C-alpha positions in Angstrom: 104.0 39.6 -57.1 104.3 39.4 -53.4 101.0 41.2 -52.9 99.2 38.7 -55.1 100.6 35.8 -53.2 99.6 37.2 -49.8 96.1 37.9 -51.2 95.8 34.4 -52.5 96.9 32.9 -49.1 94.4 35.1 -47.3 91.6 34.0 -49.6 92.5 30.4 -49.2 92.5 30.7 -45.4 89.1 32.3 -45.5 87.7 29.5 -47.6 89.1 26.8 -45.2 87.5 28.6 -42.2 84.1 28.9 -44.0 84.2 25.2 -44.8 85.2 24.3 -41.2 82.4 26.4 -39.7 79.9 24.8 -42.0 81.0 21.4 -41.0 80.9 22.2 -37.2 77.4 23.6 -37.6 76.3 20.4 -39.3 77.7 18.3 -36.4 76.1 20.4 -33.6 73.0 18.7 -32.0 69.7 20.6 -32.4 68.5 21.4 -28.8 65.5 23.4 -30.0 63.1 20.5 -30.2 64.4 17.6 -28.1 61.8 15.0 -27.2 61.0 15.3 -23.5 61.1 12.1 -21.4 58.0 10.3 -20.1 57.8 10.1 -16.4 56.7 6.6 -15.1 53.3 6.7 -13.3 53.5 5.5 -9.7 50.7 4.7 -7.3 50.7 3.9 -3.6 48.2 3.2 -0.8 48.8 5.0 2.5 46.9 5.8 5.7 46.9 5.6 9.5 45.6 2.9 11.9 44.3 4.3 15.2 42.3 3.3 18.2 38.9 4.9 18.9 40.9 7.5 20.9 42.4 8.8 17.6 45.9 7.9 18.7 48.0 5.9 16.2 48.6 2.2 16.9 52.3 1.3 16.8 53.1 -2.0 15.2 49.6 -2.8 13.9 49.6 -5.2 11.0 48.2 -4.0 7.6 47.8 -6.7 4.9 47.1 -6.0 1.2 45.4 -8.7 -0.9 46.1 -11.3 1.7 49.8 -11.5 0.8 51.7 -8.3 1.3 52.1 -7.3 5.0 53.7 -4.5 6.8 53.8 -2.9 10.3 52.6 0.6 11.1 55.1 3.2 12.4 55.0 4.7 15.9 52.3 7.2 14.8 50.2 4.5 13.2 51.0 5.4 9.6 51.8 2.9 6.8 52.4 3.0 3.0 52.3 0.4 0.2 54.5 1.6 -2.6 54.3 0.8 -6.4 50.8 -0.5 -6.2 49.1 -1.6 -9.5 45.9 -0.1 -10.7 42.8 -2.1 -9.7 40.9 -3.2 -6.6 42.8 -4.1 -3.5 41.6 -5.7 -0.2 43.2 -4.2 2.9 43.0 -5.5 6.5 44.2 -3.9 9.7 44.8 -5.9 12.9 46.3 -5.2 16.3 46.4 -7.1 19.6 43.3 -6.7 21.7 41.5 -4.9 18.8 38.7 -5.9 16.4 40.1 -6.2 12.9 38.9 -4.1 10.0 38.8 -5.1 6.3 37.8 -3.1 3.3 38.4 -2.9 -0.5 39.9 0.2 -2.1 40.3 1.1 -5.8 43.4 2.5 -7.5 42.5 4.1 -10.8 44.3 3.4 -14.0 45.3 7.0 -14.8 48.0 9.1 -16.5 48.6 10.8 -13.2 50.3 9.4 -10.1 48.1 8.8 -7.1 48.1 8.1 -3.4 45.0 6.4 -2.2 44.3 6.8 1.5 42.8 4.1 3.7 42.4 4.7 7.4 41.0 2.3 10.0 39.8 2.8 13.5 40.2 -0.4 15.6 38.0 -0.7 18.7 38.7 -2.9 21.7 37.5 -6.5 21.7 34.4 -7.3 23.7 34.1 -8.6 27.3 32.7 -12.0 28.5 29.6 -12.0 30.7 30.1 -14.2 33.7 26.9 -16.0 34.8 25.9 -17.9 37.9 24.8 -21.5 38.1 21.3 -20.5 37.4 22.4 -18.6 34.3 21.8 -15.2 35.7 24.5 -12.5 35.3 25.3 -8.9 34.8 28.2 -7.0 33.1 29.1 -3.4 32.5 31.3 -1.7 30.0 32.1 1.9 29.1 32.4 3.0 25.5 35.7 4.2 24.2 36.0 7.9 23.2 38.2 10.3 21.3 41.1 11.5 23.5 40.0 14.6 25.4 36.3 13.9 24.7 35.6 11.7 27.8 32.3 13.5 28.3 30.9 11.3 25.6 31.5 8.0 27.5 28.4 5.9 27.8 28.0 3.1 30.3 26.4 0.0 29.0 24.9 -2.6 31.4 23.6 -6.0 30.3 21.4 -8.0 32.7 20.9 -11.7 32.1 17.8 -13.2 33.9 17.9 -16.7 35.4 17.6 -19.5 32.8 17.6 -17.0 30.0 20.0 -18.9 27.7 19.0 -22.4 26.6 22.6 -23.6 27.0 23.8 -22.7 30.5 27.3 -23.7 29.7 27.6 -21.2 26.8 29.4 -17.9 27.3 28.0 -14.5 26.2 30.2 -11.8 24.7 29.3 -8.1 24.9 30.9 -5.8 22.4 30.2 -2.0 22.0 29.3 -0.9 18.5 30.5 2.4 17.1 29.0 2.4 13.6 26.5 0.5 11.5 29.5 -1.1 9.7 30.6 -2.7 12.9 27.3 -4.4 13.1 26.5 -5.3 9.6 29.5 -4.5 7.4 27.2 -2.7 5.0 26.2 1.0 4.7 23.0 -0.1 3.1 21.8 -1.0 6.6 21.8 2.5 7.8 18.5 3.3 9.5 17.8 6.5 7.5 19.4 9.7 6.5 18.0 11.5 9.5 19.1 8.8 12.0 22.7 8.1 12.9 24.1 5.5 15.3 24.9 6.9 18.7 25.9 3.7 20.5 25.2 0.1 20.2 26.0 -3.4 21.5 26.6 -6.7 19.9 25.5 -9.8 21.9 27.1 -13.0 20.8 26.8 -16.5 22.2 29.5 -19.1 22.1 26.8 -21.6 21.1 25.5 -20.4 17.8 22.4 -22.6 18.2 21.5 -21.2 21.6 18.3 -19.1 22.1 17.0 -16.8 24.7 14.0 -18.2 26.7 13.8 -14.9 28.5 14.9 -11.5 27.1 18.0 -9.8 28.5 18.0 -6.0 29.2 20.6 -3.6 27.8 20.7 -0.3 29.7 22.5 2.8 28.3 23.3 5.6 30.6 23.0 8.7 28.4 22.3 12.4 28.9 18.7 13.2 29.6 18.8 16.0 27.0 18.8 13.5 24.1 16.5 10.8 25.3 13.5 12.3 23.5 15.5 12.2 20.2 16.7 8.6 20.4 15.2 5.4 19.0 16.2 1.8 19.6 16.7 -0.7 16.9 18.0 -4.3 16.4 19.7 -5.9 13.4 17.5 -8.6 11.8 18.6 -10.2 8.5 20.8 -7.2 7.6 18.2 -4.6 8.4 17.7 -2.3 11.4 14.2 -2.7 12.8 12.5 -1.2 15.8 13.3 -2.7 19.2 11.2 -2.3 22.4 12.8 0.3 24.8 12.0 2.4 27.9 13.3 5.8 29.0 13.9 6.4 32.7 15.5 9.7 33.5 19.0 9.5 32.0 18.9 5.8 31.0 17.4 3.9 28.1 16.7 0.2 28.6 16.4 -2.0 25.5 14.8 -5.4 25.4 17.2 -8.0 23.8 15.3 -11.1 22.8 17.9 -12.7 20.6 21.7 -12.7 20.0 22.3 -9.9 17.5 23.2 -6.2 17.5 21.2 -3.5 19.3 21.8 0.2 18.9 20.5 3.6 19.8 20.0 6.0 16.9 20.0 9.7 17.3 17.9 12.1 15.1 20.7 14.0 13.5 21.8 15.3 10.1 25.1 14.9 8.4 26.3 17.3 5.6 29.4 17.2 3.6 31.4 19.6 1.4 34.2 18.6 -0.8 37.3 20.6 -1.7 40.9 20.2 -2.7 44.2 21.6 -1.5 47.4 22.3 -3.5 50.5 20.3 -2.4 53.9 21.9 -2.4 56.8 20.0 -4.0 60.5 20.8 -3.4 61.9 21.3 -6.0 58.8 21.7 -8.2 60.8 22.4 -11.4 63.9 20.8 -12.9 65.3 23.0 -15.7 67.8 21.7 -18.3 66.6 23.8 -21.2 70.0 25.5 -21.6 72.2 23.2 -19.5 75.6 21.9 -20.5 74.9 18.2 -20.0 72.3 15.6 -19.0 70.5 16.2 -15.7 69.5 13.2 -13.6 66.2 13.7 -11.7 65.5 11.4 -8.8 62.8 12.6 -6.4 60.9 15.6 -5.2 59.9 16.0 -1.5 56.4 16.9 -0.4 53.9 16.6 2.5 50.3 15.4 2.8 47.9 14.8 5.6 46.1 11.6 6.7 43.1 11.4 9.0 40.6 14.0 10.1 41.1 17.4 11.8 38.1 18.0 14.1 37.6 21.8 14.6 35.0 21.6 17.3 35.1 20.7 21.0 32.7 18.8 23.2 31.6 21.5 25.7 28.4 19.7 26.6 27.5 16.0 26.5 25.5 16.5 23.4 28.3 18.1 21.4 30.6 15.4 22.8 28.3 12.8 21.4 28.3 14.6 18.1 32.1 14.6 18.0 32.1 10.8 18.5 29.7 10.4 15.6 31.9 12.6 13.5 35.0 10.6 14.5 33.4 7.3 13.5 32.5 8.7 10.1 35.8 10.3 9.3 38.5 9.7 12.0 39.6 11.5 15.1 43.1 12.9 14.4 45.3 14.2 11.6 48.9 13.3 10.9 51.3 15.0 8.4 53.4 12.6 6.3 56.7 13.7 4.5 57.6 11.7 1.4 59.7 11.8 -1.7 57.8 11.3 -5.0 59.9 9.1 -7.4 60.5 10.7 -10.8 63.6 8.9 -12.0 64.2 10.3 -15.4 67.2 11.9 -17.2 66.6 15.4 -18.8 68.6 15.9 -21.9 69.8 19.4 -22.8 66.8 21.3 -24.1 64.3 19.7 -21.8 62.7 20.5 -18.4 60.2 19.1 -16.0 57.6 20.4 -13.4 55.7 18.6 -10.7 52.5 19.5 -8.9 49.7 17.9 -7.0 46.4 18.2 -5.1 44.8 16.4 -2.2 41.0 16.1 -1.9 39.3 16.9 1.4 35.8 16.5 2.7 34.3 18.7 5.5 31.7 16.9 7.6 29.2 18.6 9.8 27.0 16.7 12.3 24.0 18.5 13.7 21.3 17.6 16.3 19.1 19.6 18.6 20.4 22.9 17.3 24.0 22.1 17.9 26.7 21.2 15.4 30.3 20.0 15.2 32.6 19.9 12.1 35.8 18.3 10.9 37.9 18.0 7.7 38.9 14.6 6.4 41.8 14.5 4.1 41.5 12.2 1.0 43.3 10.9 -2.0 46.2 12.6 -3.7 46.8 13.2 -7.4 50.3 14.1 -8.8 51.0 15.6 -12.2 54.4 15.7 -13.9 54.9 17.8 -17.0 58.0 17.4 -19.2 58.7 19.9 -22.0 61.3 21.3 -24.3 62.1 24.7 -25.8 59.3 24.5 -28.3 56.4 22.9 -26.6 55.2 20.7 -23.7 55.0 17.0 -23.9 55.6 13.7 -22.2 53.4 14.7 -19.3 51.3 12.6 -16.9 
């Protein structure tokens, strides 16, 4: 009898345990196919504001869309965060410098992006002091990339007597470093085989004043290049030939109106695009088999802004080519450290990875069998990929 009772109790206990285990199994969450979170897409606009020397301008003002304003850091860098997709107008200003303004586009994409906009600000022009008879002369040297002083060009403007119809008016002389400085449009470029070496903008305080007698612009350049240079002036948005004379190492251009005058060098520019992989730390957040929710905030990474010039100006010609390269792409490179915002919570059974690339363009400027090169760093694309134990998903 006792044996039967013990056996009955044992069987009853087994039955209760089986039912309990079944109920626990029904209550346990299924971590095998948890829905991964979606990472918010974030965009920003970043860059560096420098002088012609390539050195960053501390405290320059950068304005986006005429309303949002910030100051550059000590190295000239800046960043607008959480920028909406679309077209944005950027303007850079600094004391004693000529402002730059341009529109950039932030794409509406499933990937995060950093759009780079850099600006080089040249010095403001000088005022030509004239005598009572209206005659005068002024000289100015072009700015150059730091360490590339061989490329300096002295510009002399000579104003004859009674040249300006309004003798009380003032004349401003401003060196030009690119066709954009003169016309604000790349469509005015002289030709694919001719690039701006140096130029001058002549402006009169009296917009109605005319020149009764032409002025003379004299550029002191290396004799090696005089045979490969042409002079042009800006007329109705187009560069047209201007009269000029070559005398040893100088080129004299006849200026018969208040506009922009430039020397163009027969040169070629080639480009090659590439991309570089960015390193994120950490690049993976793994909660596939964790014990609780995992909060993910940011991931640190580095990227570059500006241009890394890999050539040196050993002669005046190569120094000139470096200046042309710097005006196209920039004269210095800066590394920026940032944290990319992720801001999601990973449930048990999910994980997330982050990766990115930065575009780059290598420029090569060539003339008279010599070449210089530099790499300009461009926009950044960031991909986040959230996934679970079964499949990937929720990525951008």
